[in-house]
C-alpha positions in Angstrom: 69.8 -19.7 5.4 72.9 -17.5 5.9 76.5 -18.5 5.1 80.0 -17.6 5.2 81.8 -16.3 1.8 81.6 -18.9 -0.9 78.2 -20.4 0.7 74.9 -19.9 -0.4 73.0 -17.3 1.4 69.4 -16.6 1.1 67.6 -14.2 3.3 63.7 -14.8 3.5 63.0 -11.1 3.8 64.9 -10.4 0.7 62.0 -10.0 -1.6 58.5 -8.9 -1.1 55.3 -10.9 -0.8 54.0 -12.8 -4.1 51.8 -11.2 -6.2 49.4 -12.8 -8.9 50.8 -12.8 -12.4 51.2 -9.4 -13.7 48.6 -8.0 -16.1 49.2 -6.8 -19.6 52.5 -4.9 -19.7 52.4 -1.3 -18.6 54.0 1.4 -21.0 57.5 0.1 -20.9 57.9 -2.0 -17.8 56.4 -5.3 -16.4 57.3 -7.7 -13.6 55.9 -10.8 -11.6 57.0 -12.5 -8.4 57.1 -16.1 -8.7 58.1 -19.0 -6.5 61.4 -20.8 -6.7 59.7 -23.9 -8.3 60.9 -25.2 -11.9 57.4 -24.4 -13.2 58.0 -20.8 -12.6 60.2 -20.8 -15.9 56.9 -21.3 -17.8 55.3 -18.1 -16.3 58.4 -16.1 -17.0 58.3 -17.2 -20.6 54.6 -16.0 -20.5 55.5 -12.7 -19.1 58.3 -11.9 -21.7 56.3 -13.3 -24.4 53.4 -11.2 -23.6 55.5 -8.1 -23.3 57.4 -8.6 -26.5 54.1 -9.1 -28.5 52.5 -5.9 -27.1 55.6 -3.8 -27.8 56.1 -5.3 -31.3 59.1 -7.0 -30.6 58.2 -10.5 -31.9 61.7 -11.0 -33.3 63.3 -11.0 -30.0 60.8 -14.0 -28.6 63.1 -17.0 -29.0 66.2 -15.8 -27.6 64.4 -13.9 -24.7 62.4 -17.1 -24.0 65.8 -19.1 -23.4 67.5 -16.3 -21.7 64.6 -15.8 -19.0 64.1 -19.5 -18.7 67.9 -19.9 -18.0 67.9 -17.1 -15.2 65.1 -18.5 -13.7 66.3 -21.7 -13.6 69.3 -20.5 -11.9 67.3 -18.8 -9.3 65.4 -21.9 -8.4 68.6 -23.7 -7.7 69.6 -21.0 -5.0 67.4 -23.1 -2.5 65.6 -19.7 -1.5 62.3 -20.0 -0.1 60.5 -17.0 -0.8 60.0 -15.4 -4.4 61.9 -14.0 -7.0 61.2 -11.2 -9.0 61.4 -11.5 -12.9 61.1 -8.3 -15.0 61.2 -7.1 -18.4 61.8 -3.4 -19.4 61.5 -1.7 -22.6 64.9 0.3 -22.7 64.5 1.8 -26.0 62.3 1.4 -29.4 63.8 -2.0 -30.2 65.5 -2.9 -27.0 64.7 -4.8 -23.9 66.4 -5.7 -20.4 65.2 -9.1 -18.7 65.9 -9.4 -15.1 65.6 -12.0 -12.4 66.4 -11.0 -8.8 66.7 -13.6 -6.1 67.4 -13.6 -2.2 70.9 -15.5 -2.8 74.0 -13.5 -2.6 75.9 -16.4 -4.4 77.4 -14.9 -7.6 76.7 -16.6 -11.0 79.7 -18.1 -12.5 80.2 -18.0 -16.6 82.1 -20.9 -17.9 83.9 -20.3 -21.1 85.7 -23.6 -21.7 83.2 -25.5 -23.6 85.4 -28.6 -23.8 85.0 -29.4 -20.2 82.5 -31.9 -20.2 82.8 -32.4 -16.2 81.7 -28.6 -15.7 78.7 -28.7 -13.4 76.4 -25.6 -14.4 77.4 -22.3 -15.8 76.8 -23.6 -19.4 73.6 -21.7 -19.5 75.1 -18.4 -18.9 77.3 -19.0 -21.8 74.2 -19.4 -23.9 73.0 -16.0 -22.4 76.4 -14.5 -23.0 76.3 -15.5 -26.7 72.4 -14.2 -27.1 73.2 -11.0 -25.6 76.6 -10.5 -27.4 78.3 -10.3 -23.8 75.5 -7.7 -22.8 74.6 -9.0 -19.3 75.4 -8.6 -15.7 74.9 -9.6 -12.1 74.7 -6.9 -9.3 74.8 -7.9 -5.8 72.1 -6.4 -3.6 72.4 -6.3 0.3 69.8 -8.9 0.4 70.4 -11.0 -2.9 71.2 -10.2 -6.5 69.7 -9.3 -9.6 71.0 -10.6 -12.8 69.8 -8.8 -16.2 70.4 -9.2 -20.1 69.9 -7.1 -22.9 68.6 -7.8 -26.1 67.8 -5.7 -29.3 66.2 -6.4 -32.3 68.4 -4.7 -34.4 71.5 -6.7 -33.5 72.9 -3.9 -31.6 72.4 -3.9 -27.9 72.1 -1.0 -25.6 74.9 -0.7 -23.3 
C-alpha cells in the first residue's frame, strides 16, 4: 500500500525476508523477523525473555515483556504484509534497548489524557512511556519506521 500524508503506507520491500526465530542471544544483540500477526507478540516476548535471562537482567522481564508486546501489537495493526523486525540490544551492563521495525511510515501517537475514554489507541504507548520514564522514540525510515524503548535495571535509563 502507498498513501498520502496522514494515511497508512506500507512498502512490501521495507524489510528483508523472514528468518527463523533467533538462536540464543549473541553477545549484546539479538533479533528476529516476525509476521504481522497477533501471535507474533508471544515470539517477541520469548526473544526478550531469553536475552534478558542470558544477560542476567531478569529484573527487567516484566517491563520488557509489556513493552515488546505493545510495540509488536502496534506493528500488527499497521496492515503491512511482510515482516517486522524485533530486536533487543544490551546498551550497557544493566541497560537494554528493545526495538520494533515495521514497514509503515505512520508514526505512533502518545495519548497523555487518560480521562478520554473515547480515545482509540495510543494508551499502550502511555504504558511504554511510563515504564521507560519517557526514554522511547520513533524514527522515520525511508521504508517504514523503528520504535525503540530503553530500560535499565537500576531505574536510571541510558539516554
